[in-house]
C-alpha positions, 0 to 999 in steps of 0.5 A: 183349589181350582183356578177360575180367573180365565173361565170367569172372563169368558163367562162374562163375554159368553153370556153377553151372546148366548142367551141360555147357553148352548143347551138349555133346561129348566134344570141346573147344569152347572155348579159353579157360577162360571162356565168351563171353557175347554182348552183341549181334551184327549181320552177321558181328560179335559183341560181348562183354559185355567189349567185345571184337568179333569177326569170326565164322565159327561161323554158329551151327554151320550155321544162319546162311546170312544173318548175324546181324540180316540186315535184310530177314529180321528185318523180315519176322519182325517183321511176322509177330510183329506181326499173328500168334501164333508158333505157332497150333496144330499141325494145328488151325490152319493158314497160307497160309505153309505152302503157300508153304514147301512149293511152295518146297521142292519147286521147289528140292530135287530129291527133295522131293515132299511134306513134313513138318516138325519143329523140329530135325535129331535129330527129323527123322532119327528121323522118317525112319528110321520113315517108311523102316521103315514103307514098306518093312516092314523094320527096320534102317537103314544108317549110315555111319562119320563121318556124324552124325545127331543125339544119339538112342541109334541115331544118336550116335557108335559104330564099325564092328563089329571083328569082320568075320565078324559082323553089322555092327550098330553097336558101342556097347560100348566106352568112348570118350573123345578119340581113341576116340569123342567121341560115346560116351555113358552111359546109351544103351540096350544094345539100340540098335546092334541097330537100325543097321548101320554100313558105311565111307564110300566102300568100294564092297566093303563097301557091295555086300557089306551090301546083297547079304547083309542087303537082306531086313532093311534098310529104308533107308540114311541118310548125308550127300551131302558129309560136313561132319560129318567134314571135308567128305569127298566121295563118290568118283566112283560111290559115291552112283551105286551106293548109288542103284542097290543102293537101287532093286534091293533096295527100300531107301529112300535118305535123305540128310542135308541138315541142314548141306548143304541150302541151304548148299551149294546151294539144292537141297542137296548132292543137286544138287551130287553129281548123286544124287536120294535118295528123302528127305531131312532138312533143317534149320540154314540153312533158317530162318537160325537159328530152330529148324525142320527137316524130312523131304521126299521122294518122295510114295509114301514120304511118304504112309505118314504119311497116314491115320495110318498113321506118327505123327510128332505134336508141338507145334511142327511147322509153327509159324508163326514157323518157317514165316516164317523159312523163307519169307523165308530161301528168298525171299532165297537164291533171289532174282536166280537164287540170286546170294547163293551166287555172292556168298558163294563169291567172298569165301570164295575169297579166304578160302582162298586167303589162308589157303593163302598164309599157310600156305606162307608159314610152312611150315605144312602145310595142306589145305582142303576145300571147298563153297560156304558151308563149308570146313574147315582141315586142319592138318598135311596138306599140300596146299591147296585140294583133294577129300579122300575117306576117313579115309586122306586125313586122316592127319596131321591134328592137331586140337592145331594146330586148337585152338591156331590157334582160340585165337590167332584169337580173341585177334586178334578172329576167333571159329572154330568147333571142329574147323577148319570155317568157315561163310561166310555172306551177310553176310561182306564182302571187309573182313572177309576181309582183316581175318581174313587179317591175324589169320591171319597173326599167328596162324600166326606165332605157331604157327610161333614157339612150335613148335605146327605139324607138319612132316612129314619 
């Protein structure tokens, strides 16, 4: 039985001052009534204020590609802070690190020839929108259903217009909630949906129809190459190639969201995995191992819209020194020895995934795992083991209640998981961690079975 007295007391105080917590969605994040307050962390282990220890696969919701307090990373940041200010003046004073970081990004990421930094993925996406509109002289951005791009009004949630004969503007008009739209929010400006279109993922016909009909007003399309914000759905063969073809045909900018996939699934991001190069991309999370850094990178002819004050993307922290140091250190570690860390991560990840599938079979629990290097999802309620899924139809039967129950049992057995069934594996996870995790998974799936909490399809 986990101890909880201190966390419960701190939860009462925390809730007094922080409405909704730090990051709030209409999705259950916690599996206990109290919040977990972490006293220390190292590698892949967390210790809370009550002394409970957890192996974690939350990865700080994606950024933590190296692990907590990774020794070389920490030493490089400490050395920097011993000799520099954390920020020395955006666009007033600069550092040689600015050059080193840019050169690495241009080397590793296929589409990148120039870069512009900011501090969060949400900011990077809005910057990308502005750049695409400026470059083309057009106004509308195409979004794709299920692809997340941050919290601003024009990108958070929404659904495809239910009227097939209407213009494909994003529909924000209905009241959301669990099972409807977990990203619905009050306070959105009523015209936000008029800035963007939304099309279904992997629907060739709707893609071509939208581009053919509205290309004179479409400035760009912003989409994930592998949709890790929606259970790891992959592009169907030829889909991204068709996007690329239509963008070239109609002078539309192709923007790939690499905020999750950048430097996690591959040193070159999802664009290296799927083999399609966008015009620009947004990056964040894993690029700095937890220090808040994001950026837009892309082809010179498009990024040059920022030169000479044509497009303004100002701020206090873009390119701040500590962030550039964090990016530089992270990329050095990830790229060392021909990117050996990725093979290391996948070796332990593969043992974990195979073990979970094996345990699920043992208890006759339907389970599919979608996967990329460094991240995978447990799709409970859908049989099939390790395989690629492509559309919402492939997710039919996915039971989030099983996920939540499994997460609760795992936490009780000393393994902390991210909500929704997504697991992040990082450079600090060891085979010993994996074996302990599988022991916890065995106990947790057994509890699911014994308490009739898992759906068995007929």
